[in-house]
PDB file of N, CA, C and O in Angstrom:
ATOM      1  N   MET A   1      51.858  87.835 100.524  1.00  0.00           N
ATOM      2  CA  MET A   1      53.083  87.040 100.381  1.00  0.00           C
ATOM      3  C   MET A   1      53.543  87.018  98.924  1.00  0.00           C
ATOM      4  O   MET A   1      54.737  87.134  98.645  1.00  0.00           O
ATOM      5  N   GLN A   2      52.604  86.872  98.007  1.00  0.00           N
ATOM      6  CA  GLN A   2      52.984  86.825  96.600  1.00  0.00           C
ATOM      7  C   GLN A   2      53.628  88.141  96.168  1.00  0.00           C
ATOM      8  O   GLN A   2      54.581  88.145  95.389  1.00  0.00           O
ATOM      9  N   ALA A   3      53.104  89.253  96.676  1.00  0.00           N
ATOM     10  CA  ALA A   3      53.667  90.551  96.310  1.00  0.00           C
ATOM     11  C   ALA A   3      55.093  90.674  96.835  1.00  0.00           C
ATOM     12  O   ALA A   3      55.977  91.180  96.143  1.00  0.00           O
ATOM     13  N   ILE A   4      55.309  90.206  98.065  1.00  0.00           N
ATOM     14  CA  ILE A   4      56.653  90.281  98.650  1.00  0.00           C
ATOM     15  C   ILE A   4      57.617  89.410  97.856  1.00  0.00           C
ATOM     16  O   ILE A   4      58.737  89.823  97.557  1.00  0.00           O
ATOM     17  N   LEU A   5      57.174  88.198  97.516  1.00  0.00           N
ATOM     18  CA  LEU A   5      58.038  87.307  96.738  1.00  0.00           C
ATOM     19  C   LEU A   5      58.335  87.918  95.377  1.00  0.00           C
ATOM     20  O   LEU A   5      59.455  87.814  94.877  1.00  0.00           O
ATOM     21  N   ALA A   6      57.340  88.551  94.780  1.00  0.00           N
ATOM     22  CA  ALA A   6      57.544  89.170  93.470  1.00  0.00           C
ATOM     23  C   ALA A   6      58.556  90.310  93.571  1.00  0.00           C
ATOM     24  O   ALA A   6      59.408  90.473  92.699  1.00  0.00           O
ATOM     25  N   ARG A   7      58.454  91.096  94.643  1.00  0.00           N
ATOM     26  CA  ARG A   7      59.405  92.204  94.817  1.00  0.00           C
ATOM     27  C   ARG A   7      60.814  91.672  95.033  1.00  0.00           C
ATOM     28  O   ARG A   7      61.771  92.188  94.456  1.00  0.00           O
ATOM     29  N   MET A   8      60.943  90.641  95.862  1.00  0.00           N
ATOM     30  CA  MET A   8      62.269  90.067  96.109  1.00  0.00           C
ATOM     31  C   MET A   8      62.847  89.493  94.821  1.00  0.00           C
ATOM     32  O   MET A   8      64.040  89.633  94.555  1.00  0.00           O
ATOM     33  N   ALA A   9      61.998  88.845  94.022  1.00  0.00           N
ATOM     34  CA  ALA A   9      62.467  88.284  92.757  1.00  0.00           C
ATOM     35  C   ALA A   9      62.931  89.406  91.827  1.00  0.00           C
ATOM     36  O   ALA A   9      63.963  89.278  91.167  1.00  0.00           O
ATOM     37  N   ALA A  10      62.178  90.496  91.772  1.00  0.00           N
ATOM     38  CA  ALA A  10      62.549  91.620  90.915  1.00  0.00           C
ATOM     39  C   ALA A  10      63.862  92.237  91.383  1.00  0.00           C
ATOM     40  O   ALA A  10      64.713  92.588  90.565  1.00  0.00           O
ATOM     41  N   LEU A  11      64.030  92.369  92.701  1.00  0.00           N
ATOM     42  CA  LEU A  11      65.263  92.943  93.228  1.00  0.00           C
ATOM     43  C   LEU A  11      66.448  92.051  92.906  1.00  0.00           C
ATOM     44  O   LEU A  11      67.516  92.538  92.535  1.00  0.00           O
ATOM     45  N   SER A  12      66.261  90.738  93.048  1.00  0.00           N
ATOM     46  CA  SER A  12      67.358  89.815  92.768  1.00  0.00           C
ATOM     47  C   SER A  12      67.754  89.900  91.295  1.00  0.00           C
ATOM     48  O   SER A  12      68.936  89.847  90.955  1.00  0.00           O
ATOM     49  N   VAL A  13      66.753  90.030  90.431  1.00  0.00           N
ATOM     50  CA  VAL A  13      67.041  90.124  88.999  1.00  0.00           C
ATOM     51  C   VAL A  13      67.798  91.412  88.700  1.00  0.00           C
ATOM     52  O   VAL A  13      68.777  91.396  87.953  1.00  0.00           O
ATOM     53  N   THR A  14      67.355  92.523  89.274  1.00  0.00           N
ATOM     54  CA  THR A  14      68.019  93.797  89.025  1.00  0.00           C
ATOM     55  C   THR A  14      69.436  93.774  89.596  1.00  0.00           C
ATOM     56  O   THR A  14      70.360  94.303  88.979  1.00  0.00           O
ATOM     57  N   ASP A  15      69.611  93.170  90.762  1.00  0.00           N
ATOM     58  CA  ASP A  15      70.947  93.091  91.355  1.00  0.00           C
ATOM     59  C   ASP A  15      71.877  92.282  90.462  1.00  0.00           C
ATOM     60  O   ASP A  15      73.017  92.681  90.225  1.00  0.00           O
ATOM     61  N   GLN A  16      71.396  91.147  89.967  1.00  0.00           N
ATOM     62  CA  GLN A  16      72.221  90.322  89.089  1.00  0.00           C
ATOM     63  C   GLN A  16      72.552  91.087  87.814  1.00  0.00           C
ATOM     64  O   GLN A  16      73.675  91.014  87.314  1.00  0.00           O
ATOM     65  N   GLY A  17      71.579  91.820  87.289  1.00  0.00           N
ATOM     66  CA  GLY A  17      71.813  92.592  86.079  1.00  0.00           C
ATOM     67  C   GLY A  17      72.866  93.667  86.309  1.00  0.00           C
ATOM     68  O   GLY A  17      73.727  93.894  85.459  1.00  0.00           O
ATOM     69  N   ALA A  18      72.795  94.326  87.458  1.00  0.00           N
ATOM     70  CA  ALA A  18      73.764  95.373  87.771  1.00  0.00           C
ATOM     71  C   ALA A  18      75.158  94.773  87.904  1.00  0.00           C
ATOM     72  O   ALA A  18      76.135  95.331  87.404  1.00  0.00           O
ATOM     73  N   PHE A  19      75.242  93.626  88.587  1.00  0.00           N
ATOM     74  CA  PHE A  19      76.549  92.991  88.763  1.00  0.00           C
ATOM     75  C   PHE A  19      77.127  92.578  87.411  1.00  0.00           C
ATOM     76  O   PHE A  19      78.316  92.777  87.160  1.00  0.00           O
ATOM     77  N   THR A  20      76.307  92.012  86.551  1.00  0.00           N
ATOM     78  CA  THR A  20      76.801  91.568  85.254  1.00  0.00           C
ATOM     79  C   THR A  20      77.237  92.772  84.421  1.00  0.00           C
ATOM     80  O   THR A  20      78.249  92.708  83.722  1.00  0.00           O
ATOM     81  N   VAL A  21      76.484  93.865  84.491  1.00  0.00           N
ATOM     82  CA  VAL A  21      76.833  95.063  83.725  1.00  0.00           C
ATOM     83  C   VAL A  21      78.152  95.632  84.224  1.00  0.00           C
ATOM     84  O   VAL A  21      79.012  95.994  83.422  1.00  0.00           O
ATOM     85  N   THR A  22      78.320  95.717  85.542  1.00  0.00           N
ATOM     86  CA  THR A  22      79.553  96.265  86.091  1.00  0.00           C
ATOM     87  C   THR A  22      80.727  95.365  85.734  1.00  0.00           C
ATOM     88  O   THR A  22      81.815  95.856  85.431  1.00  0.00           O
ATOM     89  N   ARG A  23      80.519  94.062  85.767  1.00  0.00           N
ATOM     90  CA  ARG A  23      81.605  93.142  85.418  1.00  0.00           C
ATOM     91  C   ARG A  23      81.967  93.293  83.951  1.00  0.00           C
ATOM     92  O   ARG A  23      83.146  93.314  83.598  1.00  0.00           O
ATOM     93  N   ASP A  24      80.945  93.400  83.085  1.00  0.00           N
ATOM     94  CA  ASP A  24      81.213  93.535  81.659  1.00  0.00           C
ATOM     95  C   ASP A  24      81.955  94.847  81.383  1.00  0.00           C
ATOM     96  O   ASP A  24      82.852  94.894  80.541  1.00  0.00           O
ATOM     97  N   ARG A  25      81.580  95.896  82.089  1.00  0.00           N
ATOM     98  CA  ARG A  25      82.236  97.192  81.872  1.00  0.00           C
ATOM     99  C   ARG A  25      83.644  97.196  82.458  1.00  0.00           C
ATOM    100  O   ARG A  25      84.547  97.836  81.919  1.00  0.00           O
ATOM    101  N   ALA A  26      83.827  96.478  83.566  1.00  0.00           N
ATOM    102  CA  ALA A  26      85.136  96.487  84.220  1.00  0.00           C
ATOM    103  C   ALA A  26      86.118  95.575  83.492  1.00  0.00           C
ATOM    104  O   ALA A  26      87.329  95.760  83.615  1.00  0.00           O
ATOM    105  N   ALA A  27      85.628  94.604  82.745  1.00  0.00           N
ATOM    106  CA  ALA A  27      86.522  93.661  82.073  1.00  0.00           C
ATOM    107  C   ALA A  27      87.419  94.373  81.045  1.00  0.00           C
ATOM    108  O   ALA A  27      88.641  94.269  81.147  1.00  0.00           O
ATOM    109  N   PRO A  28      86.855  95.095  80.056  1.00  0.00           N
ATOM    110  CA  PRO A  28      87.697  95.754  79.067  1.00  0.00           C
ATOM    111  C   PRO A  28      88.410  96.987  79.619  1.00  0.00           C
ATOM    112  O   PRO A  28      89.500  97.336  79.164  1.00  0.00           O
ATOM    113  N   GLU A  29      87.790  97.643  80.602  1.00  0.00           N
ATOM    114  CA  GLU A  29      88.397  98.858  81.150  1.00  0.00           C
ATOM    115  C   GLU A  29      88.804  98.641  82.602  1.00  0.00           C
ATOM    116  O   GLU A  29      88.661  99.538  83.433  1.00  0.00           O
ATOM    117  N   GLY A  30      89.310  97.453  82.903  1.00  0.00           N
ATOM    118  CA  GLY A  30      89.665  97.134  84.285  1.00  0.00           C
ATOM    119  C   GLY A  30      90.821  97.994  84.783  1.00  0.00           C
ATOM    120  O   GLY A  30      90.861  98.343  85.962  1.00  0.00           O
ATOM    121  N   ALA A  31      91.766  98.341  83.902  1.00  0.00           N
ATOM    122  CA  ALA A  31      92.944  99.089  84.338  1.00  0.00           C
ATOM    123  C   ALA A  31      92.611 100.564  84.569  1.00  0.00           C
ATOM    124  O   ALA A  31      93.285 101.232  85.354  1.00  0.00           O
ATOM    125  N   ALA A  32      91.585 101.076  83.899  1.00  0.00           N
ATOM    126  CA  ALA A  32      91.269 102.502  84.021  1.00  0.00           C
ATOM    127  C   ALA A  32      90.665 102.852  85.382  1.00  0.00           C
ATOM    128  O   ALA A  32      91.207 103.720  86.066  1.00  0.00           O
ATOM    129  N   PRO A  33      89.557 102.209  85.810  1.00  0.00           N
ATOM    130  CA  PRO A  33      88.933 102.595  87.078  1.00  0.00           C
ATOM    131  C   PRO A  33      89.729 102.140  88.288  1.00  0.00           C
ATOM    132  O   PRO A  33      89.586 102.726  89.361  1.00  0.00           O
ATOM    133  N   GLY A  34      90.560 101.119  88.155  1.00  0.00           N
ATOM    134  CA  GLY A  34      91.323 100.599  89.294  1.00  0.00           C
ATOM    135  C   GLY A  34      92.199 101.673  89.934  1.00  0.00           C
ATOM    136  O   GLY A  34      92.006 102.006  91.104  1.00  0.00           O
ATOM    137  N   PRO A  35      93.162 102.222  89.183  1.00  0.00           N
ATOM    138  CA  PRO A  35      94.048 103.247  89.750  1.00  0.00           C
ATOM    139  C   PRO A  35      93.285 104.478  90.229  1.00  0.00           C
ATOM    140  O   PRO A  35      93.673 105.094  91.222  1.00  0.00           O
ATOM    141  N   ARG A  36      92.209 104.845  89.540  1.00  0.00           N
ATOM    142  CA  ARG A  36      91.443 106.030  89.937  1.00  0.00           C
ATOM    143  C   ARG A  36      90.810 105.818  91.309  1.00  0.00           C
ATOM    144  O   ARG A  36      90.829 106.716  92.150  1.00  0.00           O
ATOM    145  N   LEU A  37      90.248 104.625  91.534  1.00  0.00           N
ATOM    146  CA  LEU A  37      89.590 104.354  92.814  1.00  0.00           C
ATOM    147  C   LEU A  37      90.635 104.229  93.918  1.00  0.00           C
ATOM    148  O   LEU A  37      90.424 104.713  95.031  1.00  0.00           O
ATOM    149  N   SER A  38      91.770 103.577  93.615  1.00  0.00           N
ATOM    150  CA  SER A  38      92.790 103.370  94.645  1.00  0.00           C
ATOM    151  C   SER A  38      93.536 104.667  94.919  1.00  0.00           C
ATOM    152  O   SER A  38      93.909 104.938  96.061  1.00  0.00           O
ATOM    153  N   GLY A  39      93.758 105.475  93.878  1.00  0.00           N
ATOM    154  CA  GLY A  39      94.516 106.696  94.045  1.00  0.00           C
ATOM    155  C   GLY A  39      93.663 107.809  94.556  1.00  0.00           C
ATOM    156  O   GLY A  39      94.152 108.921  94.755  1.00  0.00           O
TER     157      GLY A  39
END
């Protein structure tokens, strides 16, 4: 159980880190990837 909880905790941390990184990158360059993805 401890191993499973540790893995879930690690995944949650990595997911939050990825989301924060993508948000930080999308903030200054929000206009660039938007049209590319939609177009």
